[in-house]
Every structure is written in C-alpha cells, then in structure tokens.
N, CA, C and O atoms as a GROMACS GRO file, in nm:
protein
  588
    1MET      N    1  13.071  13.848   5.459
    1MET     CA    2  13.007  13.796   5.580
    1MET      C    3  13.099  13.692   5.641
    1MET      O    4  13.144  13.600   5.573
    2GLU      N    5  13.126  13.707   5.767
    2GLU     CA    6  13.205  13.609   5.840
    2GLU      C    7  13.120  13.484   5.867
    2GLU      O    8  12.997  13.490   5.867
    3THR      N    9  13.189  13.373   5.889
    3THR     CA   10  13.119  13.249   5.926
    3THR      C   11  13.166  13.203   6.063
    3THR      O   12  13.272  13.244   6.111
    4ARG      N   13  13.087  13.119   6.124
    4ARG     CA   14  13.119  13.061   6.254
    4ARG      C   15  13.082  12.913   6.251
    4ARG      O   16  12.997  12.871   6.173
    5ASN      N   17  13.148  12.836   6.336
    5ASN     CA   18  13.109  12.697   6.354
    5ASN      C   19  12.983  12.693   6.440
    5ASN      O   20  12.969  12.769   6.535
    6LEU      N   21  12.892  12.604   6.404
    6LEU     CA   22  12.772  12.584   6.485
    6LEU      C   23  12.807  12.482   6.592
    6LEU      O   24  12.808  12.361   6.566
    7GLY      N   25  12.834  12.529   6.710
    7GLY     CA   26  12.875  12.441   6.819
    7GLY      C   27  12.998  12.362   6.781
    7GLY      O   28  13.094  12.418   6.729
    8THR      N   29  12.995  12.233   6.807
    8THR     CA   30  13.107  12.146   6.773
    8THR      C   31  13.075  12.056   6.654
    8THR      O   32  13.142  11.955   6.632
    9SER      N   33  12.972  12.092   6.578
    9SER     CA   34  12.925  12.006   6.470
    9SER      C   35  13.013  12.009   6.346
    9SER      O   36  13.012  11.914   6.268
   10GLY      N   37  13.089  12.114   6.327
   10GLY     CA   38  13.166  12.129   6.204
   10GLY      C   39  13.090  12.206   6.098
   10GLY      O   40  13.150  12.247   5.998
   11LEU      N   41  12.959  12.226   6.116
   11LEU     CA   42  12.880  12.304   6.021
   11LEU      C   43  12.914  12.450   6.037
   11LEU      O   44  12.912  12.504   6.147
   12LYS      N   45  12.947  12.514   5.926
   12LYS     CA   46  12.975  12.657   5.927
   12LYS      C   47  12.850  12.731   5.883
   12LYS      O   48  12.784  12.693   5.786
   13ILE      N   49  12.817  12.837   5.957
   13ILE     CA   50  12.699  12.917   5.926
   13ILE      C   51  12.741  13.064   5.919
   13ILE      O   52  12.844  13.103   5.974
   14SER      N   53  12.660  13.144   5.852
   14SER     CA   54  12.691  13.286   5.846
   14SER      C   55  12.677  13.347   5.985
   14SER      O   56  12.595  13.303   6.066
   15GLU      N   57  12.759  13.447   6.011
   15GLU     CA   58  12.761  13.510   6.143
   15GLU      C   59  12.624  13.571   6.177
   15GLU      O   60  12.586  13.578   6.294
   16ILE      N   61  12.553  13.613   6.077
   16ILE     CA   62  12.417  13.664   6.094
   16ILE      C   63  12.323  13.566   6.024
   16ILE      O   64  12.344  13.530   5.908
   17ALA      N   65  12.221  13.523   6.096
   17ALA     CA   66  12.119  13.435   6.038
   17ALA      C   67  11.994  13.518   6.010
   17ALA      O   68  11.963  13.613   6.082
   18TYR      N   69  11.924  13.481   5.906
   18TYR     CA   70  11.800  13.549   5.870
   18TYR      C   71  11.683  13.466   5.920
   18TYR      O   72  11.669  13.350   5.882
   19GLY      N   73  11.600  13.524   6.005
   19GLY     CA   74  11.483  13.455   6.056
   19GLY      C   75  11.356  13.521   6.005
   19GLY      O   76  11.354  13.641   5.979
   20ASN      N   77  11.250  13.443   5.991
   20ASN     CA   78  11.125  13.500   5.940
   20ASN      C   79  11.007  13.465   6.030
   20ASN      O   80  10.905  13.417   5.982
   21TRP      N   81  11.022  13.489   6.158
   21TRP     CA   82  10.925  13.447   6.257
   21TRP      C   83  10.784  13.500   6.230
   21TRP      O   84  10.702  13.427   6.173
   22LEU      N   85  10.754  13.622   6.267
   22LEU     CA   86  10.617  13.674   6.253
   22LEU      C   87  10.604  13.767   6.133
   22LEU      O   88  10.527  13.862   6.135
   23THR      N   89  10.680  13.740   6.030
   23THR     CA   90  10.681  13.834   5.920
   23THR      C   91  10.633  13.772   5.790
   23THR      O   92  10.526  13.807   5.741
   24HIS      N   93  10.710  13.684   5.734
   24HIS     CA   94  10.676  13.627   5.604
   24HIS      C   95  10.546  13.549   5.612
   24HIS      O   96  10.527  13.465   5.701
   25GLY      N   97  10.459  13.577   5.519
   25GLY     CA   98  10.333  13.506   5.514
   25GLY      C   99  10.223  13.565   5.599
   25GLY      O  100  10.111  13.514   5.600
   26SER      N  101  10.255  13.674   5.673
   26SER     CA  102  10.150  13.734   5.756
   26SER      C  103  10.165  13.886   5.763
   26SER      O  104  10.078  13.957   5.713
   27GLN      N  105  10.270  13.936   5.824
   27GLN     CA  106  10.283  14.080   5.848
   27GLN      C  107  10.355  14.156   5.737
   27GLN      O  108  10.342  14.278   5.727
   28VAL      N  109  10.428  14.086   5.654
   28VAL     CA  110  10.504  14.149   5.546
   28VAL      C  111  10.452  14.092   5.414
   28VAL      O  112  10.442  13.970   5.398
   29GLU      N  113  10.419  14.179   5.321
   29GLU     CA  114  10.373  14.134   5.190
   29GLU      C  115  10.478  14.046   5.124
   29GLU      O  116  10.597  14.064   5.147
   30GLU      N  117  10.434  13.951   5.043
   30GLU     CA  118  10.527  13.855   4.984
   30GLU      C  119  10.636  13.923   4.901
   30GLU      O  120  10.753  13.883   4.910
   31ASP      N  121  10.602  14.023   4.823
   31ASP     CA  122  10.704  14.091   4.742
   31ASP      C  123  10.813  14.151   4.830
   31ASP      O  124  10.932  14.143   4.798
   32ALA      N  125  10.774  14.212   4.942
   32ALA     CA  126  10.871  14.271   5.033
   32ALA      C  127  10.954  14.162   5.100
   32ALA      O  128  11.075  14.179   5.118
   33ALA      N  129  10.891  14.051   5.136
   33ALA     CA  130  10.964  13.940   5.198
   33ALA      C  131  11.067  13.884   5.102
   33ALA      O  132  11.181  13.856   5.141
   34LEU      N  133  11.029  13.866   4.976
   34LEU     CA  134  11.122  13.815   4.876
   34LEU      C  135  11.239  13.911   4.859
   34LEU      O  136  11.354  13.868   4.847
   35ALA      N  137  11.211  14.040   4.857
   35ALA     CA  138  11.317  14.140   4.844
   35ALA      C  139  11.410  14.137   4.965
   35ALA      O  140  11.531  14.154   4.949
   36CYS      N  141  11.356  14.116   5.083
   36CYS     CA  142  11.439  14.109   5.204
   36CYS      C  143  11.535  13.991   5.198
   36CYS      O  144  11.653  14.004   5.232
   37VAL      N  145  11.486  13.876   5.154
   37VAL     CA  146  11.571  13.758   5.143
   37VAL      C  147  11.678  13.780   5.037
   37VAL      O  148  11.794  13.745   5.057
   38ARG      N  149  11.640  13.838   4.925
   38ARG     CA  150  11.738  13.867   4.819
   38ARG      C  151  11.848  13.959   4.871
   38ARG      O  152  11.966  13.939   4.842
   39GLN      N  153  11.809  14.061   4.948
   39GLN     CA  154  11.908  14.153   5.005
   39GLN      C  155  11.997  14.080   5.104
   39GLN      O  156  12.118  14.103   5.106
   40ALA      N  157  11.939  13.994   5.185
   40ALA     CA  158  12.019  13.915   5.279
   40ALA      C  159  12.123  13.832   5.204
   40ALA      O  160  12.239  13.825   5.244
   41LEU      N  161  12.080  13.770   5.096
   41LEU     CA  162  12.174  13.690   5.015
   41LEU      C  163  12.284  13.778   4.958
   41LEU      O  164  12.401  13.739   4.958
   42GLU      N  165  12.249  13.896   4.911
   42GLU     CA  166  12.349  13.989   4.856
   42GLU      C  167  12.449  14.033   4.963
   42GLU      O  168  12.566  14.059   4.932
   43GLU      N  169  12.404  14.040   5.088
   43GLU     CA  170  12.493  14.080   5.199
   43GLU      C  171  12.578  13.964   5.248
   43GLU      O  172  12.664  13.982   5.334
   44GLY      N  173  12.555  13.845   5.193
   44GLY     CA  174  12.636  13.729   5.230
   44GLY      C  175  12.574  13.639   5.334
   44GLY      O  176  12.639  13.544   5.379
   45ILE      N  177  12.452  13.664   5.374
   45ILE     CA  178  12.384  13.576   5.469
   45ILE      C  179  12.350  13.446   5.396
   45ILE      O  180  12.290  13.447   5.289
   46THR      N  181  12.389  13.336   5.457
   46THR     CA  182  12.361  13.204   5.399
   46THR      C  183  12.277  13.117   5.492
   46THR      O  184  12.234  13.009   5.452
   47THR      N  185  12.253  13.162   5.614
   47THR     CA  186  12.181  13.084   5.714
   47THR      C  187  12.041  13.142   5.732
   47THR      O  188  12.025  13.260   5.763
   48PHE      N  189  11.941  13.057   5.713
   48PHE     CA  190  11.801  13.100   5.719
   48PHE      C  191  11.726  13.012   5.818
   48PHE      O  192  11.729  12.889   5.808
   49ASP      N  193  11.657  13.076   5.913
   49ASP     CA  194  11.588  13.005   6.021
   49ASP      C  195  11.438  13.032   6.012
   49ASP      O  196  11.395  13.146   5.998
   50THR      N  197  11.359  12.926   6.019
   50THR     CA  198  11.214  12.937   6.013
   50THR      C  199  11.154  12.827   6.100
   50THR      O  200  11.226  12.759   6.174
   51ALA      N  201  11.023  12.810   6.092
   51ALA     CA  202  10.954  12.700   6.162
   51ALA      C  203  10.823  12.674   6.089
   51ALA      O  204  10.765  12.763   6.027
   52ASP      N  205  10.778  12.550   6.098
   52ASP     CA  206  10.653  12.515   6.030
   52ASP      C  207  10.535  12.596   6.081
   52ASP      O  208  10.442  12.624   6.005
   53VAL      N  209  10.536  12.635   6.207
   53VAL     CA  210  10.423  12.707   6.266
   53VAL      C  211  10.421  12.856   6.231
   53VAL      O  212  10.316  12.920   6.245
   54TYR      N  213  10.530  12.912   6.186
   54TYR     CA  214  10.532  13.055   6.157
   54TYR      C  215  10.431  13.088   6.048
   54TYR      O  216  10.435  13.031   5.939
   55ALA      N  217  10.341  13.179   6.080
   55ALA     CA  218  10.233  13.220   5.989
   55ALA      C  219  10.155  13.098   5.940
   55ALA      O  220  10.109  13.093   5.826
   56ASN      N  221  10.142  12.999   6.029
   56ASN     CA  222  10.070  12.875   5.998
   56ASN      C  223  10.119  12.812   5.867
   56ASN      O  224  10.039  12.781   5.779
   57THR      N  225  10.247  12.794   5.856
   57THR     CA  226  10.322  12.731   5.746
   57THR      C  227  10.358  12.825   5.632
   57THR      O  228  10.444  12.792   5.551
   58ALA      N  229  10.294  12.942   5.623
   58ALA     CA  230  10.319  13.032   5.510
   58ALA      C  231  10.462  13.086   5.510
   58ALA      O  232  10.516  13.114   5.402
   59ALA      N  233  10.524  13.102   5.626
   59ALA     CA  234  10.661  13.154   5.631
   59ALA      C  235  10.757  13.060   5.559
   59ALA      O  236  10.846  13.105   5.487
   60GLU      N  237  10.740  12.929   5.579
   60GLU     CA  238  10.826  12.833   5.508
   60GLU      C  239  10.803  12.841   5.358
   60GLU      O  240  10.898  12.834   5.280
   61THR      N  241  10.679  12.857   5.318
   61THR     CA  242  10.647  12.865   5.175
   61THR      C  243  10.713  12.987   5.112
   61THR      O  244  10.772  12.978   5.004
   62VAL      N  245  10.703  13.101   5.177
   62VAL     CA  246  10.763  13.224   5.125
   62VAL      C  247  10.916  13.210   5.121
   62VAL      O  248  10.979  13.250   5.023
   63LEU      N  249  10.975  13.155   5.226
   63LEU     CA  250  11.120  13.138   5.228
   63LEU      C  251  11.164  13.043   5.116
   63LEU      O  252  11.263  13.069   5.048
   64GLY      N  253  11.092  12.936   5.097
   64GLY     CA  254  11.124  12.843   4.988
   64GLY      C  255  11.119  12.911   4.853
   64GLY      O  256  11.206  12.889   4.768
   65LYS      N  257  11.019  12.992   4.833
   65LYS     CA  258  11.006  13.066   4.708
   65LYS      C  259  11.122  13.163   4.691
   65LYS      O  260  11.176  13.178   4.581
   66ALA      N  261  11.160  13.230   4.798
   66ALA     CA  262  11.268  13.329   4.793
   66ALA      C  263  11.403  13.264   4.765
   66ALA      O  264  11.489  13.325   4.701
   67LEU      N  265  11.423  13.142   4.812
   67LEU     CA  266  11.552  13.074   4.793
   67LEU      C  267  11.556  12.988   4.667
   67LEU      O  268  11.660  12.932   4.634
   68ALA      N  269  11.444  12.976   4.599
   68ALA     CA  270  11.440  12.895   4.477
   68ALA      C  271  11.542  12.947   4.377
   68ALA      O  272  11.554  13.067   4.353
   69GLY      N  273  11.616  12.854   4.319
   69GLY     CA  274  11.717  12.890   4.220
   69GLY      C  275  11.854  12.917   4.279
   69GLY      O  276  11.953  12.927   4.206
   70GLU      N  277  11.862  12.928   4.411
   70GLU     CA  278  11.992  12.945   4.476
   70GLU      C  279  12.062  12.809   4.484
   70GLU      O  280  11.996  12.705   4.487
   71ARG      N  281  12.192  12.810   4.486
   71ARG     CA  282  12.270  12.687   4.501
   71ARG      C  283  12.247  12.632   4.641
   71ARG      O  284  12.292  12.691   4.740
   72ARG      N  285  12.176  12.519   4.652
   72ARG     CA  286  12.136  12.465   4.782
   72ARG      C  287  12.256  12.436   4.871
   72ARG      O  288  12.249  12.458   4.992
   73GLU      N  289  12.365  12.388   4.813
   73GLU     CA  290  12.484  12.355   4.892
   73GLU      C  291  12.547  12.478   4.957
   73GLU      O  292  12.625  12.465   5.051
   74GLY      N  293  12.514  12.596   4.909
   74GLY     CA  294  12.568  12.719   4.964
   74GLY      C  295  12.481  12.782   5.070
   74GLY      O  296  12.510  12.893   5.117
   75LEU      N  297  12.373  12.714   5.111
   75LEU     CA  298  12.280  12.766   5.210
   75LEU      C  299  12.273  12.674   5.331
   75LEU      O  300  12.301  12.555   5.321
   76GLU      N  301  12.236  12.731   5.444
   76GLU     CA  302  12.204  12.653   5.563
   76GLU      C  303  12.061  12.689   5.600
   76GLU      O  304  12.032  12.804   5.633
   77ILE      N  305  11.972  12.591   5.593
   77ILE     CA  306  11.831  12.614   5.623
   77ILE      C  307  11.796  12.538   5.750
   77ILE      O  308  11.818  12.418   5.761
   78PHE      N  309  11.740  12.611   5.846
   78PHE     CA  310  11.696  12.554   5.974
   78PHE      C  311  11.544  12.566   5.980
   78PHE      O  312  11.487  12.665   5.935
   79THR      N  313  11.479  12.465   6.035
   79THR     CA  314  11.337  12.477   6.066
   79THR      C  315  11.309  12.400   6.196
   79THR      O  316  11.395  12.331   6.250
   80LYS      N  317  11.186  12.415   6.244
   80LYS     CA  318  11.152  12.361   6.375
   80LYS      C  319  11.018  12.287   6.370
   80LYS      O  320  10.939  12.305   6.277
   81VAL      N  321  10.996  12.205   6.471
   81VAL     CA  322  10.872  12.129   6.486
   81VAL      C  323  10.829  12.131   6.632
   81VAL      O  324  10.913  12.128   6.722
   82TYR      N  325  10.702  12.136   6.656
   82TYR     CA  326  10.636  12.115   6.784
   82TYR      C  327  10.491  12.161   6.778
   82TYR      O  328  10.399  12.083   6.804
   83PHE      N  329  10.470  12.287   6.744
   83PHE     CA  330  10.337  12.346   6.751
   83PHE      C  331  10.245  12.295   6.640
   83PHE      O  332  10.293  12.247   6.537
   84PRO      N  333  10.114  12.306   6.660
   84PRO     CA  334  10.021  12.256   6.558
   84PRO      C  335  10.024  12.341   6.431
   84PRO      O  336  10.032  12.464   6.436
   85THR      N  337  10.016  12.272   6.317
   85THR     CA  338  10.003  12.340   6.189
   85THR      C  339   9.877  12.294   6.117
   85THR      O  340   9.844  12.347   6.011
   86GLY      N  341   9.808  12.200   6.173
   86GLY     CA  342   9.684  12.150   6.115
   86GLY      C  343   9.565  12.203   6.193
   86GLY      O  344   9.572  12.309   6.255
   87PRO      N  345   9.456  12.130   6.190
   87PRO     CA  346   9.335  12.177   6.257
   87PRO      C  347   9.340  12.168   6.409
   87PRO      O  348   9.242  12.204   6.476
   88GLY      N  349   9.450  12.123   6.465
   88GLY     CA  350   9.463  12.120   6.610
   88GLY      C  351   9.413  11.993   6.674
   88GLY      O  352   9.378  11.992   6.793
   89ARG      N  353   9.409  11.887   6.600
   89ARG     CA  354   9.366  11.759   6.656
   89ARG      C  355   9.478  11.700   6.744
   89ARG      O  356   9.586  11.758   6.754
   90HIS      N  357   9.451  11.589   6.806
   90HIS     CA  358   9.540  11.533   6.908
   90HIS      C  359   9.679  11.496   6.858
   90HIS      O  360   9.771  11.493   6.940
   91ASN      N  361   9.701  11.468   6.731
   91ASN     CA  362   9.835  11.435   6.682
   91ASN      C  363   9.896  11.545   6.597
   91ASN      O  364   9.997  11.523   6.529
   92ASP      N  365   9.837  11.664   6.600
   92ASP     CA  366   9.885  11.776   6.519
   92ASP      C  367   9.989  11.862   6.590
   92ASP      O  368  10.024  11.969   6.540
   93HIS      N  369  10.038  11.818   6.704
   93HIS     CA  370  10.138  11.896   6.776
   93HIS      C  371  10.226  11.802   6.857
   93HIS      O  372  10.198  11.683   6.868
   94GLY      N  373  10.332  11.858   6.913
   94GLY     CA  374  10.421  11.781   7.000
   94GLY      C  375  10.539  11.722   6.926
   94GLY      O  376  10.567  11.756   6.811
   95LEU      N  377  10.607  11.632   6.995
   95LEU     CA  378  10.727  11.570   6.940
   95LEU      C  379  10.715  11.418   6.932
   95LEU      O  380  10.812  11.346   6.951
   96SER      N  381  10.593  11.372   6.903
   96SER     CA  382  10.576  11.229   6.879
   96SER      C  383  10.638  11.194   6.745
   96SER      O  384  10.658  11.281   6.660
   97ARG      N  385  10.668  11.069   6.728
   97ARG     CA  386  10.723  11.022   6.600
   97ARG      C  387  10.629  11.060   6.486
   97ARG      O  388  10.674  11.108   6.382
   98LYS      N  389  10.501  11.039   6.504
   98LYS     CA  390  10.403  11.069   6.400
   98LYS      C  391  10.410  11.216   6.359
   98LYS      O  392  10.416  11.249   6.241
   99HIS      N  393  10.408  11.305   6.458
   99HIS     CA  394  10.409  11.449   6.425
   99HIS      C  395  10.542  11.491   6.362
   99HIS      O  396  10.543  11.569   6.267
  100ILE      N  397  10.653  11.441   6.413
  100ILE     CA  398  10.784  11.476   6.356
  100ILE      C  399  10.793  11.433   6.210
  100ILE      O  400  10.834  11.511   6.125
  101MET      N  401  10.754  11.310   6.181
  101MET     CA  402  10.765  11.258   6.043
  101MET      C  403  10.673  11.334   5.948
  101MET      O  404  10.713  11.368   5.837
  102GLU      N  405  10.552  11.361   5.990
  102GLU     CA  406  10.460  11.436   5.905
  102GLU      C  407  10.507  11.581   5.888
  102GLU      O  408  10.495  11.638   5.780
  103SER      N  409  10.560  11.638   5.993
  103SER     CA  410  10.604  11.777   5.988
  103SER      C  411  10.727  11.797   5.900
  103SER      O  412  10.733  11.893   5.824
  104ILE      N  413  10.824  11.707   5.908
  104ILE     CA  414  10.944  11.724   5.824
  104ILE      C  415  10.905  11.714   5.677
  104ILE      O  416  10.956  11.790   5.595
  105ASN      N  417  10.816  11.623   5.644
  105ASN     CA  418  10.773  11.610   5.504
  105ASN      C  419  10.703  11.737   5.456
  105ASN      O  420  10.727  11.782   5.344
  106GLY      N  421  10.618  11.795   5.539
  106GLY     CA  422  10.551  11.919   5.502
  106GLY      C  423  10.649  12.034   5.489
  106GLY      O  424  10.639  12.113   5.396
  107SER      N  425  10.743  12.043   5.582
  107SER     CA  426  10.843  12.150   5.577
  107SER      C  427  10.927  12.142   5.450
  107SER      O  428  10.950  12.243   5.384
  108LEU      N  429  10.972  12.022   5.417
  108LEU     CA  430  11.054  12.006   5.296
  108LEU      C  431  10.977  12.046   5.171
  108LEU      O  432  11.032  12.110   5.081
  109GLU      N  433  10.851  12.010   5.166
  109GLU     CA  434  10.769  12.047   5.050
  109GLU      C  435  10.754  12.199   5.042
  109GLU      O  436  10.771  12.257   4.935
  110ARG      N  437  10.722  12.262   5.153
  110ARG     CA  438  10.703  12.407   5.153
  110ARG      C  439  10.833  12.481   5.122
  110ARG      O  440  10.832  12.582   5.052
  111LEU      N  441  10.944  12.431   5.175
  111LEU     CA  442  11.074  12.495   5.152
  111LEU      C  443  11.131  12.464   5.014
  111LEU      O  444  11.226  12.530   4.970
  112GLY      N  445  11.076  12.366   4.947
  112GLY     CA  446  11.123  12.332   4.813
  112GLY      C  447  11.262  12.273   4.812
  112GLY      O  448  11.342  12.302   4.724
  113THR      N  449  11.291  12.190   4.912
  113THR     CA  450  11.424  12.130   4.923
  113THR      C  451  11.411  11.984   4.965
  113THR      O  452  11.307  11.941   5.014
  114ASP      N  453  11.517  11.909   4.944
  114ASP     CA  454  11.518  11.767   4.983
  114ASP      C  455  11.561  11.747   5.127
  114ASP      O  456  11.536  11.641   5.184
  115TYR      N  457  11.625  11.848   5.186
  115TYR     CA  458  11.675  11.834   5.322
  115TYR      C  459  11.687  11.972   5.387
  115TYR      O  460  11.695  12.074   5.318
  116VAL      N  461  11.689  11.973   5.520
  116VAL     CA  462  11.725  12.092   5.596
  116VAL      C  463  11.857  12.062   5.665
  116VAL      O  464  11.890  11.947   5.692
  117ASP      N  465  11.930  12.166   5.693
  117ASP     CA  466  12.059  12.146   5.758
  117ASP      C  467  12.045  12.122   5.908
  117ASP      O  468  12.120  12.044   5.966
  118VAL      N  469  11.948  12.188   5.970
  118VAL     CA  470  11.921  12.168   6.112
  118VAL      C  471  11.771  12.160   6.132
  118VAL      O  472  11.696  12.249   6.090
  119TYR      N  473  11.726  12.052   6.196
  119TYR     CA  474  11.584  12.033   6.230
  119TYR      C  475  11.575  12.034   6.381
  119TYR      O  476  11.635  11.950   6.449
  120GLN      N  477  11.500  12.128   6.434
  120GLN     CA  478  11.501  12.154   6.577
  120GLN      C  479  11.367  12.128   6.644
  120GLN      O  480  11.261  12.147   6.583
  121ALA      N  481  11.372  12.084   6.767
  121ALA     CA  482  11.252  12.079   6.850
  121ALA      C  483  11.226  12.221   6.900
  121ALA      O  484  11.313  12.282   6.962
  122HIS      N  485  11.108  12.273   6.873
  122HIS     CA  486  11.075  12.410   6.910
  122HIS      C  487  11.063  12.427   7.061
  122HIS      O  488  11.077  12.537   7.113
  123ARG      N  489  11.038  12.319   7.129
  123ARG     CA  490  11.038  12.316   7.275
  123ARG      C  491  11.030  12.172   7.322
  123ARG      O  492  11.009  12.082   7.241
  124TYR      N  493  11.044  12.151   7.450
  124TYR     CA  494  11.038  12.016   7.507
  124TYR      C  495  10.892  11.971   7.512
  124TYR      O  496  10.803  12.051   7.538
  125ASP      N  497  10.869  11.842   7.488
  125ASP     CA  498  10.736  11.785   7.493
  125ASP      C  499  10.728  11.694   7.615
  125ASP      O  500  10.788  11.587   7.618
  126HIS      N  501  10.654  11.739   7.715
  126HIS     CA  502  10.641  11.663   7.840
  126HIS      C  503  10.552  11.540   7.825
  126HIS      O  504  10.549  11.455   7.914
  127GLU      N  505  10.480  11.530   7.713
  127GLU     CA  506  10.388  11.417   7.694
  127GLU      C  507  10.447  11.303   7.612
  127GLU      O  508  10.389  11.195   7.606
  128THR      N  509  10.562  11.326   7.550
  128THR     CA  510  10.624  11.223   7.465
  128THR      C  511  10.756  11.180   7.527
  128THR      O  512  10.837  11.266   7.565
  129PRO      N  513  10.780  11.050   7.539
  129PRO     CA  514  10.909  11.005   7.592
  129PRO      C  515  11.025  11.061   7.508
  129PRO      O  516  11.019  11.060   7.385
  130LEU      N  517  11.127  11.108   7.574
  130LEU     CA  518  11.242  11.167   7.505
  130LEU      C  519  11.304  11.067   7.408
  130LEU      O  520  11.349  11.106   7.300
  131GLU      N  521  11.306  10.939   7.444
  131GLU     CA  522  11.362  10.836   7.355
  131GLU      C  523  11.288  10.831   7.222
  131GLU      O  524  11.350  10.817   7.117
  132GLU      N  525  11.154  10.843   7.225
  132GLU     CA  526  11.076  10.841   7.102
  132GLU      C  527  11.111  10.961   7.014
  132GLU      O  528  11.128  10.948   6.893
  133THR      N  529  11.121  11.077   7.076
  133THR     CA  530  11.155  11.199   7.003
  133THR      C  531  11.293  11.187   6.940
  133THR      O  532  11.311  11.218   6.822
  134MET      N  533  11.391  11.143   7.018
  134MET     CA  534  11.529  11.136   6.968
  134MET      C  535  11.543  11.030   6.859
  134MET      O  536  11.616  11.050   6.762
  135GLU      N  537  11.474  10.917   6.874
  135GLU     CA  538  11.477  10.815   6.769
  135GLU      C  539  11.414  10.867   6.640
  135GLU      O  540  11.464  10.839   6.531
  136ALA      N  541  11.306  10.942   6.651
  136ALA     CA  542  11.242  11.000   6.533
  136ALA      C  543  11.335  11.100   6.465
  136ALA      O  544  11.348  11.100   6.343
  137PHE      N  545  11.401  11.184   6.543
  137PHE     CA  546  11.498  11.279   6.485
  137PHE      C  547  11.613  11.204   6.419
  137PHE      O  548  11.657  11.242   6.310
  138ALA      N  549  11.661  11.098   6.481
  138ALA     CA  550  11.769  11.019   6.421
  138ALA      C  551  11.723  10.958   6.289
  138ALA      O  552  11.800  10.954   6.192
  139ASP      N  553  11.600  10.911   6.284
  139ASP     CA  554  11.548  10.854   6.159
  139ASP      C  555  11.534  10.960   6.050
  139ASP      O  556  11.554  10.930   5.932
  140VAL      N  557  11.499  11.081   6.088
  140VAL     CA  558  11.492  11.192   5.992
  140VAL      C  559  11.631  11.214   5.932
  140VAL      O  560  11.644  11.234   5.811
  141VAL      N  561  11.733  11.212   6.016
  141VAL     CA  562  11.872  11.229   5.968
  141VAL      C  563  11.912  11.112   5.880
  141VAL      O  564  11.966  11.133   5.771
  142HIS      N  565  11.886  10.990   5.923
  142HIS     CA  566  11.924  10.871   5.846
  142HIS      C  567  11.853  10.866   5.711
  142HIS      O  568  11.907  10.811   5.615
  143ALA      N  569  11.733  10.924   5.702
  143ALA     CA  570  11.658  10.928   5.578
  143ALA      C  571  11.709  11.039   5.484
  143ALA      O  572  11.663  11.051   5.371
  144GLY      N  573  11.804  11.119   5.533
  144GLY     CA  574  11.860  11.225   5.451
  144GLY      C  575  11.775  11.351   5.446
  144GLY      O  576  11.797  11.438   5.362
  145LYS      N  577  11.677  11.360   5.535
  145LYS     CA  578  11.588  11.476   5.534
  145LYS      C  579  11.640  11.592   5.619
  145LYS      O  580  11.592  11.705   5.608
  146ALA      N  581  11.739  11.562   5.703
  146ALA     CA  582  11.804  11.666   5.785
  146ALA      C  583  11.948  11.620   5.808
  146ALA      O  584  11.977  11.501   5.812
  147HIS      N  585  12.036  11.717   5.822
  147HIS     CA  586  12.175  11.684   5.848
  147HIS      C  587  12.202  11.688   5.996
  147HIS      O  588  12.314  11.663   6.039
   0.00000   0.00000   0.00000
C-alpha cells in the first residue's frame, strides 16, 4: 500500500482509508465488520476513519474492537464530532467546548485508544464562536488526546 502526506502536516497515511460510516454497528454484522477490518489491515490499509455519531457510537466501538491488539503507532485513526450521540439535549451536539471535551473522551473509550491522529469537526457550528471551537480543539491536542 502506498502512503501519502496528509496535506502539509507531515503525517503519512495509507493511500486508501477505511471508513465505517453506515455499516459497522448497524448494517453489517459485527463478525463481518471485524473480518473487513482484518482484510483491510492485510491489504496494508493503516488509516481508519469514523465518527462518534456513526450507528449512534456503535461504529467506533466495533472499529476499536477490530483494531485491538494492533500496534497503535502503525495506525492512523480519525474520528469526528458535531452531531448528537446522547438523548439530544441542548448540549449533546455542536462544537461547544463542553460537547467537544465530552465527545473526545467518549470516542477514545469506544476506540480503545489514548489518542486519535486526527479529530475533525463534522461540520461548521453556526451557534458556537469559532474561537471557542478552535481553543477546545487545541486543548484536546495539548492534552495528548489528538495529534
């Protein structure tokens, strides 16, 4: 598998990334999902993309289970934040500091890792000042929870 630089960051990722949007935890049985990830690893894919909202958090859980036991330094794991993953109350969505901090902690637990390589805003939040969002993301990086 060839690798590419991710923008100008210096992070190298596999040329093909494995995503589990509407599949793991909902449309594909767990055994089949685990087999798909194992096959991706055998083909040399090292970059895995998910989001906390996929299958209402189950996709992250399945991906974490599938990657358990793999050398973490040899993987690039991406996840996202924005959409609600809880009961849909007023702070269960968006890019506020509160939601970002709670979401990264939940994602790390479900993925079974101490950090993600890329933590992404799933979309722009018109209700939260951009400065608050960016400061929260910077704090996530400074805390070692995302690179």
